[in-house]
N, C-alpha and C positions, 0 to 999 in steps of 0.2 A: 540418515533420513534425507530425502531430497525434497525440493520445493513442490514437485508434482504430488508427493505424498501428502504434504500439508494442504495443498489446494483441494485434494480429494475429500478432505474433512470439512471444508467450508461450504456454506450454502449461499446461493445467490450470486449475482454478477456484480462486478465493480460498478459503482455509481459514476455516471458520466454526465457532463453538461456540454452544450454547444459552445464553441469559441465565442459566439456573440452574446452569450448569457452575461448578465451583470454579476458583479461580485455578490450582491444581495441575493440573487437567484441561486448562486452556487452555495452560499451559506445556508439558505433554506433547504437545498437538496442534501447538504451534509447533515443538517439538524434532523430533517425528516427521515433520513435513512440511518441515523445514529452512526455516522462514519466521520473520520478525521480528514478525508481527502476525496476529491473528485478527479476523475481523469477527463481530459479533453481529447476526444478521438478525431482522427482524420476521416476521410470518406470511407476508408477500408476498415475502420475500427481500431487501427493501431494508435497508440498514444502520441499526440502532438505535444502534450504538456500535462502538467499536474498542478492542482491548486489545493493547498492544505490549510489547516487551522493556523499554522504559523504565518502563512501569507496573510490571512485575515487580520491577525493581531498587528502585523507590520503595517499593513495598509491603513488600518484604523489609527494607529499611532502617528502615521504620516499625514493624517487628515484627509485622505481620499474620500470622495463621495461614493460610497459603496453601491448606490443605486444608479450611478451614471457610468462608472468605469466597467469595462468588459473584462471577462476572464482572460481573453486573448491578450489584452494589454498588460496583464500582471502575472500570468501563469509562469511556472518554471518550465522553460523549453528544453533544457539540457537534461532530459529524463534518463536516469540510469535504469536499464531494463534487466530483468532476471530471465533465466532460462529454466525450463522444467527440471533439468538434470543438475542444477546448482545444488550444492549441499546446504543444509540449514546452517552449519558452522560458517561456511564461506559468506553466506548472505548476512549473518549476524555480524561478522567482521566488517564487511563492506558498509553496512548501515552505521556501524559504530564509527568507523574511520571517516566516512564521508558526511556523517551527522545528518542523516535523513531517516524518516520513519516509515515510508511507504515505498514499496517496490512493485511496479507492474511486471507481470510475468508474461513473456511473449514467446511464441514458437512459430517460426516461419511467417512472421508478419501478422499472426493472429493473437489477439489478446486472450490469455487464458484466465487471468485473475489478478488480484492485487493482494500483496502480502504486507501486513503491518509488522512493526517490531513486536507488538503484543502477540501476534500469531506465532512469531519465531520464538519468543520467550516461552510461550505456552508449550510449543512443540518440544523445546529443550527440557522443560520441567517434566513433561509426560515421559520423555525418553529416559530421564534420570530416575523417575519413579519405577518404570518398568525394569530398568537395570537393577535397582535396589531390590525389587521383589524377586527377581531371578536369583540374585545372590543369596537372599534370605532362604529361598526354597532349596538352593544348593547346599547351604550350611545345614539346614534341618534334615536333609535326606541322607 
């Protein structure tokens, strides 16, 4: 299975916030959309950065004023990007090795979607269930 197949099953677009948004605004956007990360796009829509739940916890623990600090000041800028033809297995390995949970998927400079580790695990479980059902049908035929 490829990432483009996984994206085809998802509804909606990735949640984005402006670089000038405060951390508090980003947190409200994540909460309101029930997501664990927001993307910070450039003028063309390509990700400049990402801001996640883990970032919120770290900033709170460090004592930052979440109503005054902007996302641009604290976002992760070295965003790892996926491609539509990446396999689910390679993405799972990458996320595990690099210890991140959200992967923006870009094709030719266009943001196609955002894949979470939960999306990847669900896709793998669905794939295993289908394989098991196929084997059961084969055995019973």
